[in-house]
C-alpha positions in Angstrom: -23.6 -22.1 20.7 -21.1 -23.5 21.9 -19.1 -23.1 19.0 -19.1 -19.4 18.6 -18.1 -18.6 22.1 -15.0 -20.8 21.6 -14.4 -19.4 17.9 -14.8 -16.1 20.1 -12.3 -17.0 22.5 -9.4 -18.3 19.6 -10.3 -14.5 18.7 -9.4 -12.6 21.9 -7.1 -15.7 22.2 -4.5 -15.1 19.6 -5.3 -11.3 18.7 -6.8 -12.8 15.2 -8.5 -8.9 14.9 -5.2 -7.2 15.3 -3.7 -9.3 12.6 -6.2 -9.1 10.4 -6.4 -5.2 10.8 -2.5 -4.5 10.5 -2.4 -7.0 6.7 -5.2 -4.6 5.9 -3.4 -1.7 6.4 -0.1 -2.7 4.9 -1.6 -3.6 1.7 -3.0 -0.2 1.7 0.4 1.2 2.1 2.1 -0.7 0.2 0.2 0.8 -2.9 0.5 4.2 -1.5 4.7 3.5 -1.1 5.3 1.5 -4.7 3.3 4.6 -6.0 5.8 7.4 -4.6 9.0 5.3 -5.2 8.0 4.1 -8.9 6.6 7.8 -9.8 8.8 10.3 -7.5 11.8 8.9 -6.4 12.5 6.8 -9.7 12.6 9.5 -12.6 14.6 11.8 -9.9 17.1 8.9 -9.5 17.1 7.8 -13.5 19.0 10.4 -15.1 22.1 9.9 -13.2 21.7 6.0 -14.7 22.7 5.0 -18.5 20.1 4.8 -21.4 17.1 5.1 -19.8 14.1 7.9 -20.9 11.4 9.0 -18.6 8.6 10.7 -19.0 8.7 12.5 -16.3 4.9 14.5 -16.8 3.7 11.0 -17.1 5.0 9.8 -13.7 3.8 12.8 -11.5 0.9 12.1 -12.8 0.7 8.5 -12.2 1.4 9.0 -8.6 -1.1 11.8 -8.1 -3.8 9.4 -9.8 -2.6 6.1 -7.1 -2.9 8.6 -3.9 -6.2 10.2 -5.0 -7.3 6.3 -5.2 -5.6 5.3 -1.8 -7.3 8.3 -0.4 -10.9 6.9 -1.7 -10.4 3.4 -0.3 -9.9 5.3 3.0 
């Protein structure tokens, strides 16, 4: 039992649980932001970059799919 008590003290002293929660939220937000950049912002910017072709509709559909996947996880 002493080991369990020391472990709980370690968790509270160094705020490990808060760090773990922040890591999980950051991982989820990363996929959402990557989807927005790849599928919404880049198709708007790319026409101004020479020699690049984009399928705008495909990117918007991919963005919607990624947003739905993100919302289903939470």
